[in-house]
N, C-alpha and C positions, 0 to 999 in steps of 0.2 A: 706658479707652475705646473702645479699638481695637481688643480679646474682645473684646466685647459688642457692637460694630458688625460685626466676622465672624460669631458666632454669626445676627446681625439678618440679615445678606447669606444665611447658608445658608438658614434658616429660610424666606426669603421665596423663596430658587429652589425648594424643596421644594413650597411653599404652590402655588406658580405652575404647575410638573409637573400636581401636582394636580388642579388648576381646567383644565388643557389635559385632560388623562385624563378628567375629569366632564364639562368640554363634548364632547365627543366621545362618549363616551358616549352621552348625553343626544340629540344627533342621530342617531347608530344608532337609541336605543330611537323616537327619532319618527316616522323615516320607518318602521320595522316597523310600530308603533304604525300607520301612516298606510296602509301595504297592509294590512292589518285590519280595516277598519272597512269599506270597504265588503264584501269578503266575509262579512262578516258579519252586516250586511243584509241579501243577498242570502236567506245563510241561513235567519235569522231568517223572512223573508218565503214563505220555500217551505215549509219544515218548519208557520206557522200553515194555508199552505194544507192540508197533507200531513195535518193534524192533524185537520182539518175533514172531509177526507174520509174517516180511516180511523174518526171518530166516529160519523161517519152509516153508515156500513157495519154500524158496532153493532148502531146504534139499531135497524137493518134484519131484521140478524138476533144476538136477547140473545141464543140458544141455543149459542152456539160453543162449541166442546170443545175450538176447539184448546189444547195446554199452556202455551202459554204466559199465556194466561187465568185458569188455575187454580191457587188457593193449594196450599202446599202446609206439611207440616208435618214431614217428612224434609230433612236436609239441612244447610249451612253458608249461610253469608250471606257474599256474596259483595256485596266494597264497593270499585267503582273510584274510588279517588289521584287527581282529575291537579294533579300540582306542575311544579316548573320543574329542570330540570338544574343553576343556577347563579340566585346572588343580587344582590346590591344594589339588588334589585326593592322595600323598604320592610318592607308589614309583610305582601304576598304569600301566599309561601307559610307565615308561621307563622298565619295567620289559616285558610287549608284546612286547617288541619296540627292544630287543635285544634277545628276541625271533623268530622273524623275520629275525633278522641279522643274528643272525645263524644258521637257515634254507638257506637263501641266501649265505652266507659263505661257508656249506654246500656244495654247487652245484655250484660248478665253473665254469665258462665259457657258462651258459643254461640260457637259456633267461628265466626271469621269469618276470612275468606279474599279477603286483601288483592291489588288489581290496583292495584299503584302507576307511574305515570305520571310521569318526569322523576327525579332521582339526588339531588336533596334529598328526596324521599317517602320514597326507601328509604333512606337515612342514619337517618332520624328513625324509621322503624319496626321495621327491623335493632338498632338501641340501646336502642329498647323490648323488643324482643323479640316484635316482632309477624309474624304466620303471609305474608309479601310468600309466593305464592304465585304470580306474573310480574310480572317488570319490564321496564318501557317506555321504554328511551330517548329521550329530550321532540326535537323536531325543532327548535327553537330556535326558532319561528317562521314555519319555512318551509313555505309548504303545497305540499302535492299530493292529488289528488282519493283518495288511499289512506289519511293521515295516519292514519283511524282506522281502518284496517282489523284490524291485528293488535290492537285490545283488544276490537273488536265479534266478533271470529274468537272470540279464548279466551273469555271470557264465552259466548257460544251454545252452546260446545262444551260447557264445565263441563255449563251449566244441560240441556242436552238430552237429557245422561248422567244427570240428575237426582244432578247432585253436591253445587247447589246450591237453597234453598228458597227466597230472593227473591236479587237484588242492587240495590244502592244503589249512587248516586254522588255524591264529594264534587266538587264545580267550582265557579265561582267567576264570576260573574256578571254582566255588565258593564251600567254604567249611567252613569257620565260619566266623563270621563275623573282625575275624583280619590275617583269612590265604585265600589270592585265589593261583590259582597255573597255571600260563602260561603255555600252552600247545600246539603245532601244533600235529593237525590230516590232516587224510587224505580224503577228501572226495569226490572225483570220482578217480579213477573211485571204485565200489566199492568192496571190499572185503569180501569174502562169510566165514563168520565165524561156526564151527561145535556147529550142534545143537544136545542137547540129548536127546536121545525119541522121534524121527522125524517120526516112522513109525506108530505111533496112528494119525496121524494129515492128515486128509484126505478132499480132492478138488475136490467137487462134479461139477462145472459147468468150468472147465480148466484152469490147473494154471497159463497158461501162461500168457492167458486173465489178469485174477487179477493181477500177475506180474505189469505187463502195466500200467493197472490205480491205484497201489497200492506205485510205484516208485515218482511221482511229491510228494505224501501225506510223504513220507517218507525222501526225502531227505528234501522239506518244513517245516519239524519238524526238521529234524536235526537242522538246521540252523534258527530258530529259537529260541531252545534250546541254540547252541551257543552266541549267540547274548544273551538271557538272562544271562544264566552266568555270562557274560560281561556286562552287564547294572546292577547286582546285584552287583557285585565284585568292580564293577566302586566308587556305592552309600556307599556300607560298608567301603570302603579304604579313601573315601572325610570325610564321617563323624566319623570315627577313626582321621584324619587327624586334623578335625578342632576341636576335641574335644582336641586332645595335644597343638594345638595352641591356645587356647581357656587356657586352665591350665596354661602354660606357661607367657601367657599374666597376670592372674590374679595372677601369685607367682612375679612373675616378678612388678605390679603393690603395692602390699605388702609390698616386698623389699623396696622400693622409696618410698613410706609412712611413711615407717619407719625411714629411714633416713631423713627425709623430717620432721617428731619430731622431732628427734635427735636435727639435726640442731635449731630446731624456741626453741628448749628447752635450746638447748647452747646459741642462744640471748637474750632469756630471762630473762637468770643468768647474763654476764656479764652487760647485763644494769641495772639488779639489784645493781650488785656488785658496779657499775659504779655511780647510787644514792647514796648509802650506802658514797660508799668513798669520792661523795663532798659533803653531808650530815656530815658526820664529820673534810671534813676538813672545810667550815664553822664554826663548833663550837669550832675548836681549833685557 
């Protein structure tokens, strides 16, 4: 009995430590998640307006010859994959890596050049023998005005050199704290979108010059939004995962404490019975 009690006490202490760690990690993830919600909403609103202006300009100038709008038959396929440096975030990383693997499987025989954000993605593709052309360490949810600059500059530099035929981005769209959708979207070349009511859009100083100036802003804003979507999805996934782990640890700890109390009670009852039996034996 005493050996069993010692083992139970050791397990309870271990699980209590796990509960404290997961609770702390849940609180940290919650704070990071709350800090990302407002920047994400602002980035979405900004890009919606920017996208509207951009597509209206394209409708006014449908014959623009800028290379970012032209399809290419030669060159590698660029694939930007946004993952995480760390784990403990449920299925967030696995889902986006499966999405990237599906894209690669859909283009057999093509040279696919990977631009990987996050150590988890780098480890995955190195194990599989993928062509990790550039690796970018994750920022762990720390935001700045230029956290997306290295990726966008690397991609545009290779595209401008005509080394890439197309560029696609694998990222995670944030819907709710418990719902995130991994997607792959084409980034370059830029597909034109039909615009309703574009005839009322008037450009006074020359559409070509405005488009040339607006293109870097448009591409930068889009990449920034994609990365913010992924950051928010990662932190919310980690928050939910840590809450689940914390609740499971608490439930298991309660079950073990109940078992420990039952064993203690059984031990006490046995000792009382032995004392009574010895007293009766002495009387007899």
